[in-house]
C-alpha positions in Angstrom: -10.4 -48.2 -16.0 -7.3 -46.3 -15.0 -8.1 -43.6 -17.6 -11.5 -43.1 -16.0 -9.9 -42.4 -12.7 -7.1 -40.1 -14.0 -9.0 -38.0 -16.6 -11.2 -36.0 -14.1 -8.2 -35.1 -12.1 -6.2 -34.0 -15.1 -9.2 -32.1 -16.5 -9.5 -30.3 -13.2 -5.8 -29.3 -13.2 -6.0 -28.1 -16.8 -9.1 -26.0 -16.2 -7.6 -24.6 -13.1 -4.5 -23.5 -15.0 -6.7 -21.8 -17.6 -8.7 -20.0 -14.9 -5.6 -18.7 -13.2 -4.1 -17.6 -16.6 -7.2 -15.6 -17.3 -7.0 -13.9 -13.8 -3.3 -13.1 -14.3 -3.9 -11.7 -17.8 -6.7 -9.4 -16.5 -4.6 -8.3 -13.5 -1.7 -7.4 -15.7 -3.9 -5.1 -17.7 -5.3 -3.5 -14.5 -1.9 -2.9 -13.1 -0.8 -1.3 -16.3 -3.9 1.0 -16.3 -3.3 2.0 -12.7 0.4 2.8 -13.3 -0.4 4.8 -16.5 -3.2 6.8 -14.7 -0.8 7.6 -11.9 1.8 8.7 -14.4 -0.7 10.9 -16.2 -1.8 12.4 -12.8 1.8 13.2 -12.0 2.0 15.5 -15.0 -0.7 17.8 -13.5 0.8 20.8 -11.5 -0.8 20.8 -8.1 -0.1 24.0 -6.2 -3.0 23.8 -3.7 -5.9 21.6 -2.4 -8.5 23.1 -4.9 -6.4 22.2 -7.9 -5.5 18.8 -6.4 -9.3 18.0 -6.1 -9.8 18.9 -9.8 -6.7 16.9 -10.7 -8.0 13.9 -8.7 -11.3 13.9 -10.6 -9.4 14.2 -13.9 -7.0 11.4 -13.0 -10.0 9.2 -11.9 -11.5 9.8 -15.3 -8.2 8.7 -17.0 -8.2 5.6 -14.8 -11.7 4.7 -15.9 -10.8 5.2 -19.6 -7.7 3.1 -19.3 -9.5 0.3 -17.5 -12.1 0.3 -20.1 -9.4 -0.3 -22.8 -8.1 -3.4 -21.1 -9.0 -6.7 -22.5 -12.1 -8.4 -21.2 -12.6 -5.7 -18.5 -16.0 -5.5 -16.8 -16.6 -2.1 -15.1 -19.2 -3.7 -12.8 -16.4 -5.7 -11.2 -14.3 -2.6 -10.2 -14.1 -1.9 -6.5 -12.2 0.8 -4.6 -11.2 3.0 -7.4 -9.4 5.9 -5.8 -7.1 8.8 -6.6 -5.3 10.6 -3.8 -3.0 13.7 -4.0 -1.0 14.2 -0.8 2.1 15.7 0.7 4.4 13.4 2.7 4.6 14.0 6.5 8.0 15.5 6.2 9.6 17.6 3.4 12.4 16.2 1.4 16.1 17.1 2.0 16.0 20.3 -0.1 13.1 21.7 2.2 10.7 21.7 -0.7 7.4 19.9 -0.3 6.6 17.1 -2.6 3.2 16.2 -3.9 2.4 12.6 -4.5 -0.4 11.1 -6.5 -1.6 7.6 -5.6 -4.0 5.6 -7.8 -5.7 2.5 -6.4 -8.0 0.0 -8.0 -9.5 -3.3 -7.0 -11.1 -5.8 -9.3 -13.3 -8.9 -8.6 -12.0 -11.5 -11.0 -14.9 -13.8 -11.7 -14.2 -17.6 -11.6 -16.0 -20.1 -13.6 -15.1 -23.4 -11.9 -17.0 -24.0 -8.7 -14.2 -26.0 -7.0 -11.6 -23.3 -7.8 -14.1 -20.6 -6.7 -14.3 -22.1 -3.2 -10.5 -22.2 -2.9 -10.1 -18.6 -4.2 -12.9 -17.4 -1.9 -10.9 -18.7 1.0 -7.9 -16.6 -0.2 -9.6 -13.2 -0.3 -12.0 -13.9 2.6 -15.3 -12.9 0.9 -17.6 -15.7 -0.4 -18.7 -13.9 -3.6 -17.5 -16.3 -6.4 -14.7 -14.0 -7.3 -11.1 -13.3 -6.4 -10.4 -9.7 -5.4 -7.0 -8.3 -6.5 -5.9 -4.8 -5.7 -3.3 -2.7 -7.4 -1.9 0.8 -6.6 0.8 3.0 -7.9 2.4 6.2 -6.4 4.2 8.9 -8.4 5.7 12.2 -7.4 3.9 15.1 -9.1 6.3 17.1 -11.3 5.6 20.7 -10.3 6.2 23.6 -12.6 8.5 26.1 -10.8 8.6 25.9 -7.0 7.4 23.0 -5.0 6.5 25.2 -2.1 3.0 24.0 -1.4 1.1 23.4 1.8 -0.3 20.1 3.0 -2.6 18.6 0.4 -4.7 15.6 1.6 -7.2 15.1 -1.3 -8.7 11.8 -2.3 -11.4 11.2 -4.9 -13.1 7.8 -4.4 
């Protein structure tokens, strides 16, 4: 009798742990892909806005490739993929302008347990049966030669 009362609760706890482990495993792969795409984008010299726009498209392609290589990744669940090249509001101490590349990705992690889905939907605020988790990474672009560039506000969604 006691077993009949305790087993459903224990089963719910075990399945919840498995669900969260799957979400964490996917999110680690997404974070690694975002960081690697930003690192690759930082290797592209960006002297002006035109080149920055081309680099943003290239870096977004790299992000899509890296995300496609992560385990159990579903591209239909991607939201908010974005690559931005920008210059900070003020130059650094050496009076050279820096160029930064920021890569952002969101992912809707599907959940398979209805009770857990209701709890996770309350966390991200959207009742869609998934938990949205975002990741972003910013790197300084390594310029060849002088870093004397003008303002570059370029984003490629």
